[in-house]
C-alpha positions as CSV (number, residue, x, y, z in Angstrom):
1,X,0.0,0.0,0.0
2,X,1.5,3.3,-1.0
3,X,-0.4,6.5,-0.1
4,X,0.4,8.8,-3.0
5,X,-1.6,12.0,-2.9
6,X,-2.6,13.6,-6.2
7,X,-2.9,17.2,-5.1
8,X,0.5,19.0,-5.2
9,X,0.9,22.4,-3.6
10,X,2.8,24.8,-5.8
11,X,6.5,24.9,-5.3
12,X,8.4,27.6,-7.3
13,X,11.9,26.8,-8.6
14,X,14.4,28.7,-6.6
15,X,12.0,29.4,-3.7
16,X,13.7,30.1,-0.4
17,X,12.8,28.9,3.1
18,X,14.1,29.1,6.6
19,X,13.9,25.3,6.8
20,X,13.3,22.4,4.3
21,X,12.2,19.0,5.7
22,X,13.1,16.1,3.4
23,X,10.7,13.2,3.9
24,X,7.0,12.7,4.6
25,X,6.9,10.0,7.1
26,X,6.2,10.3,10.9
27,X,9.6,11.9,11.6
28,X,9.2,14.5,8.8
29,X,5.6,15.4,9.5
30,X,6.2,15.6,13.3
31,X,9.1,18.0,12.5
32,X,6.7,20.1,10.4
33,X,4.2,20.4,13.2
34,X,6.9,21.7,15.6
35,X,8.6,23.9,13.0
36,X,5.2,25.6,12.6
37,X,5.2,26.4,16.3
38,X,8.4,28.3,15.8
39,X,6.9,30.3,13.0
40,X,9.6,29.3,10.5
41,X,8.9,29.5,6.8
42,X,9.2,25.8,5.9
43,X,8.1,23.1,3.5
44,X,8.1,19.3,3.5
45,X,9.3,17.8,0.2
46,X,8.9,14.0,-0.3
47,X,8.4,11.3,-2.9
48,X,5.2,10.3,-1.2
49,X,3.6,10.5,2.2
50,X,3.7,7.9,4.9
51,X,7.2,6.5,5.0
52,X,7.3,3.1,6.7
53,X,3.6,3.4,7.5
54,X,3.0,2.5,3.8
55,X,4.5,-1.0,4.6
56,X,1.8,-2.0,7.0
57,X,-2.0,-2.0,7.4
58,X,-2.7,-1.5,11.1
59,X,-1.0,0.4,14.0
60,X,-1.8,-0.6,17.5
61,X,1.2,0.9,19.4
62,X,0.9,4.7,18.8
63,X,-0.3,6.5,22.0
64,X,-4.0,7.6,21.8
65,X,-5.0,4.9,19.3
66,X,-5.6,1.4,20.5
67,X,-5.8,0.3,16.8
68,X,-5.8,2.5,13.7
69,X,-5.3,1.9,10.0
70,X,-1.8,3.0,9.0
71,X,-3.3,5.0,6.1
72,X,-5.6,6.9,8.5
73,X,-2.7,7.7,10.8
74,X,-0.7,8.9,7.9
75,X,-3.6,11.2,6.9
76,X,-3.9,12.6,10.4
77,X,-0.1,13.3,10.4
78,X,-0.4,15.2,7.1
79,X,-3.6,17.0,8.1
80,X,-1.9,18.2,11.3
81,X,1.2,19.4,9.4
82,X,-0.8,21.2,6.7
83,X,-3.3,22.5,9.3
84,X,-0.3,24.1,11.0
85,X,0.5,26.0,7.8
86,X,3.3,23.8,6.4
87,X,3.1,22.8,2.8
88,X,3.6,19.1,2.0
89,X,4.9,18.7,-1.6
90,X,4.9,15.2,-3.0
91,X,6.7,13.8,-6.0
92,X,9.9,15.7,-5.0
93,X,12.8,13.3,-4.8
94,X,15.9,15.0,-3.4
95,X,19.1,13.8,-5.1
96,X,21.7,16.3,-3.7
97,X,22.1,19.0,-1.1
98,X,24.9,21.6,-1.5
99,X,26.1,24.2,0.9
100,X,26.3,27.6,-0.7
101,X,27.3,30.4,1.7
102,X,24.7,30.5,4.5
103,X,22.2,28.5,2.5
104,X,21.7,24.9,1.3
105,X,20.6,24.2,-2.3
106,X,18.2,21.2,-2.4
107,X,18.1,19.6,-5.8
108,X,15.4,17.2,-7.0
109,X,15.6,14.4,-9.6
110,X,13.4,16.5,-11.9
111,X,15.8,19.4,-11.9
112,X,13.9,21.6,-9.5
113,X,15.9,23.3,-6.8
114,X,14.9,25.2,-3.7
115,X,17.0,26.9,-1.0
116,X,17.0,26.8,2.8
117,X,19.0,28.1,5.8
118,X,18.7,24.7,7.5
119,X,17.6,21.2,6.5
120,X,16.0,18.2,8.3
121,X,16.6,14.9,6.7
122,X,13.8,12.4,7.5
123,X,14.2,10.2,4.5
124,X,13.8,6.8,6.3
125,X,15.2,3.6,4.9
126,X,14.1,1.1,2.3
127,X,13.1,-2.4,3.5
128,X,14.8,-5.2,1.6
129,X,12.3,-7.4,-0.2
130,X,12.2,-11.0,-1.2
131,X,11.2,-10.3,-4.7
132,X,8.9,-13.3,-5.0
133,X,5.3,-13.6,-6.5
134,X,2.7,-12.6,-4.0
135,X,4.9,-10.3,-1.9
136,X,3.7,-7.0,-3.2
137,X,0.1,-8.3,-3.6
138,X,-0.2,-9.2,0.1
139,X,1.9,-6.3,1.5
140,X,-0.1,-5.1,4.5
141,X,-2.4,-8.1,4.2
142,X,-0.2,-10.7,5.7
143,X,3.2,-9.6,4.5
144,X,5.0,-7.5,7.1
145,X,8.5,-6.0,7.3
146,X,8.5,-5.4,11.1
147,X,7.9,-8.1,13.6
148,X,8.0,-5.7,16.6
149,X,5.5,-3.4,14.9
150,X,3.0,-5.9,13.6
151,X,3.5,-9.0,15.8
152,X,0.8,-8.3,18.3
153,X,-1.8,-8.1,15.5
154,X,-1.3,-11.8,14.9
155,X,-2.2,-12.9,18.5
156,X,-4.0,-16.2,18.4
157,X,-3.2,-17.0,14.8
158,X,-2.2,-20.6,13.9
159,X,1.2,-20.0,12.3
160,X,3.5,-17.4,10.7
161,X,6.8,-17.5,8.9
162,X,9.8,-15.3,9.6
163,X,12.4,-14.9,6.9
164,X,16.0,-14.0,7.7
165,X,19.0,-14.8,9.7
166,X,20.0,-11.7,11.5
167,X,19.1,-10.2,14.9
168,X,15.8,-8.8,13.7
169,X,14.7,-12.2,12.3
170,X,15.6,-14.1,15.5
171,X,14.1,-11.4,17.7
172,X,11.0,-11.5,15.6
173,X,10.7,-15.3,15.8
174,X,11.1,-15.1,19.6
175,X,8.5,-12.4,20.0
176,X,6.0,-14.1,17.6
177,X,6.3,-17.4,19.5
178,X,4.4,-15.8,22.3
179,X,1.5,-14.7,20.1
180,X,1.0,-17.6,17.6
181,X,0.7,-21.3,17.6
182,X,3.7,-22.0,15.3
183,X,6.6,-20.0,13.9
184,X,8.6,-21.1,10.9
185,X,12.0,-19.4,10.8
186,X,13.2,-19.6,7.2
187,X,16.8,-19.0,6.4
188,X,18.8,-19.6,3.3
189,X,21.8,-20.9,5.2
190,X,22.4,-23.2,8.2
191,X,24.3,-20.6,10.2
192,X,23.1,-17.2,11.5
193,X,24.5,-13.7,11.6
194,X,22.4,-13.1,14.7
195,X,23.8,-13.1,18.2
196,X,24.3,-16.7,19.5
197,X,22.2,-16.0,22.5
198,X,19.2,-15.1,20.3
199,X,19.7,-18.3,18.3
200,X,19.7,-20.4,21.4
201,X,16.7,-18.7,22.7
202,X,14.7,-19.3,19.5
203,X,15.9,-23.0,19.5
204,X,14.6,-23.5,23.0
205,X,11.1,-22.6,22.1
206,X,8.9,-25.6,21.3
207,X,6.8,-23.7,18.7
208,X,9.6,-22.3,16.7
209,X,10.7,-24.6,13.8
210,X,13.9,-23.8,11.9
211,X,13.6,-24.2,8.1
212,X,17.3,-23.9,7.0
213,X,19.1,-23.9,3.7
214,X,15.8,-22.8,2.3
215,X,14.3,-19.9,0.4
216,X,10.8,-18.6,-0.1
217,X,9.6,-18.9,-3.7
218,X,6.0,-17.7,-3.5
219,X,3.5,-16.3,-1.1
220,X,0.0,-17.7,-1.5
221,X,-3.5,-16.6,-0.6
222,X,-6.8,-15.0,-1.8
223,X,-7.6,-11.8,0.1
224,X,-4.8,-12.4,2.6
225,X,-1.8,-14.7,3.1
226,X,-2.7,-18.3,3.6
227,X,0.6,-20.1,2.8
228,X,4.2,-19.8,1.7
229,X,6.1,-22.0,-0.8
230,X,9.7,-22.9,0.3
231,X,12.4,-24.5,-1.7
232,X,15.0,-26.5,0.4
233,X,17.3,-29.5,0.3
234,X,14.4,-31.9,-0.1
235,X,12.6,-29.9,-2.8
236,X,9.6,-27.6,-2.6
237,X,7.1,-27.5,0.3
238,X,4.1,-25.5,1.2
239,X,3.7,-24.2,4.7
240,X,0.3,-23.0,5.9
241,X,0.7,-19.6,7.6
242,X,-1.3,-16.5,8.3
243,X,1.5,-14.1,7.9
244,X,5.0,-13.7,6.5
245,X,7.5,-11.4,8.3
246,X,10.4,-10.4,6.0
247,X,13.3,-9.5,8.2
248,X,16.3,-9.4,5.8
249,X,17.4,-5.9,6.5
250,X,17.0,-2.2,5.5
251,X,19.0,0.1,3.3
252,X,19.3,3.9,3.9
253,X,19.8,6.2,0.9
254,X,23.5,6.1,1.2
255,X,24.2,7.7,-2.1
256,X,22.4,10.9,-1.1
257,X,24.3,11.0,2.2
258,X,27.7,10.6,0.5
259,X,27.0,13.3,-2.1
260,X,26.0,15.6,0.7
261,X,29.1,14.8,2.8
262,X,27.2,13.4,5.8
263,X,29.1,11.1,8.1
264,X,27.5,7.7,8.4
265,X,28.0,4.6,10.5
266,X,29.2,1.2,9.2
267,X,25.8,0.4,7.8
268,X,25.2,3.7,6.1
269,X,22.9,5.4,8.5
270,X,23.5,9.1,9.3
271,X,25.4,9.7,12.5
272,X,23.5,12.1,14.8
273,X,24.0,13.4,18.3
274,X,21.3,13.5,21.0
275,X,19.9,16.7,19.5
276,X,19.7,15.2,16.0
277,X,22.6,17.2,14.7
278,X,24.9,15.8,11.9
279,X,28.5,16.5,11.1
280,X,27.3,19.4,8.8
281,X,26.1,22.4,10.8
282,X,22.6,23.3,9.6
283,X,21.7,19.8,8.6
284,X,19.7,17.7,11.1
285,X,18.4,14.1,10.7
286,X,15.6,12.2,12.2
287,X,13.8,8.8,12.0
288,X,14.9,5.6,10.4
289,X,17.7,7.3,8.4
290,X,19.7,7.8,11.5
291,X,22.1,5.7,13.5
292,X,20.1,6.4,16.7
293,X,18.0,3.5,18.3
294,X,18.7,1.4,15.2
295,X,17.4,-1.8,16.8
296,X,14.1,-0.2,17.7
297,X,12.3,1.5,14.8
298,X,8.8,2.7,15.8
299,X,6.4,5.4,14.7
300,X,6.5,7.0,18.2
301,X,10.3,7.1,18.2
302,X,10.4,8.6,14.7
303,X,7.9,11.3,15.7
304,X,10.0,12.1,18.8
305,X,13.2,12.5,16.8
306,X,11.4,14.7,14.3
307,X,10.2,17.1,17.1
308,X,13.8,17.2,18.5
309,X,15.2,17.9,15.1
310,X,12.8,20.8,14.6
311,X,13.7,22.4,17.9
312,X,17.5,22.0,17.2
313,X,17.1,23.5,13.7
314,X,15.2,26.5,15.3
315,X,18.0,27.0,17.9
316,X,20.6,26.7,15.1
317,X,18.9,29.4,13.1
318,X,18.6,31.7,16.1
319,X,22.2,31.3,17.2
320,X,23.5,31.9,13.7
321,X,21.4,35.0,13.4
322,X,19.6,33.6,10.3
323,X,16.2,34.5,11.7
324,X,14.9,37.2,14.0
325,X,14.4,36.4,17.7
326,X,10.8,37.6,17.5
327,X,8.9,36.0,14.8
C-alpha cells in the first residue's frame, strides 16, 4: 500500500525557506508540526507521504490509538502538518544537497531546486524485499516487514513465517512465538548472523521450527496470506501460515548521504548526536535514516526524533542570526 496524494501544492523553482524538511513519514511530519510552532517558513518535500507506514496496514502501538489503519494515521499526520501552515509537496525526490554560503541548495531528480537556511533529513530507509510472487500483492495483508510493529496483530493465529538470519529475524521469531501457535523461521543458510544468545533462545522454544538452507519462492492466498512456498534441500514444500515477516534488513539512501558529505555509521545510517545534529552544521536528521536507536524502529520514536530535530534547527537558526528572535 502506497499513499500517493494527487494534489500537489505549488513549489516555485528557486523558492527560499528558513527550513526544508526532506521526507514525509512520521519523523518529517512531526518535525513540520513543531517547525510551525516556531513560525519558520518551511516546507516538506517528499516522494510520497507515509514512510514506513506504507508498509503495514494496522498500527496498535501509537499513543492515543488502540488500533488505527496506517493510512488513516498517515492522513492525520499530514492534516496536522498542513493545518499548522506547512506545505507538503509530494513527487519531489531529493538527489543532492549543496552548501552555498549561508544557504543549502536542495536539488530534485526532476531538476527543480529550492533553498533553505537549514535542513532536516527524515528520508527513512528502504526495507529489503524477497522479490517473489505474492509479496507485493499481500503487503499489509499478511506480509509485514517489522515483527516488533505488527507481531501483536497476529495474536491467536495458527502460524506465521519469519524470513531472515540476523538479529531482527531471530528477535521476531522469539516475539511471535508468544503470540501464535507456530513460527517457521526460514533462512537460506544453516548458520546465522544473529547473536548466538538469540539463536539459542529461539531454538529453546517448542513452537519455533527452523527451516534452514531454504528460500521462499512464492506467497499464496486469496484476500490475505494463507501459505508460503519454500524450496529447500528436499525440494519444494508449502507451509500454511497466516503471515510472512520479512526481516532481511534495511537500506538507507547512502548515495544521497555521500553526495551531501554526511558522516554515516558502518551500515550507512547518518550519525547524529542527542539533538539530531549531523557533522554538517545546519543539517539535522531524524527517524529511520539515523544511527540512533537502530534496533528499535517505531512510529513513536520517529515522531519524537522529528520534534527534537525541529527544535534543534530552530535553535541553530537563532544562534546563527539567520532568523529574528521575534517571529
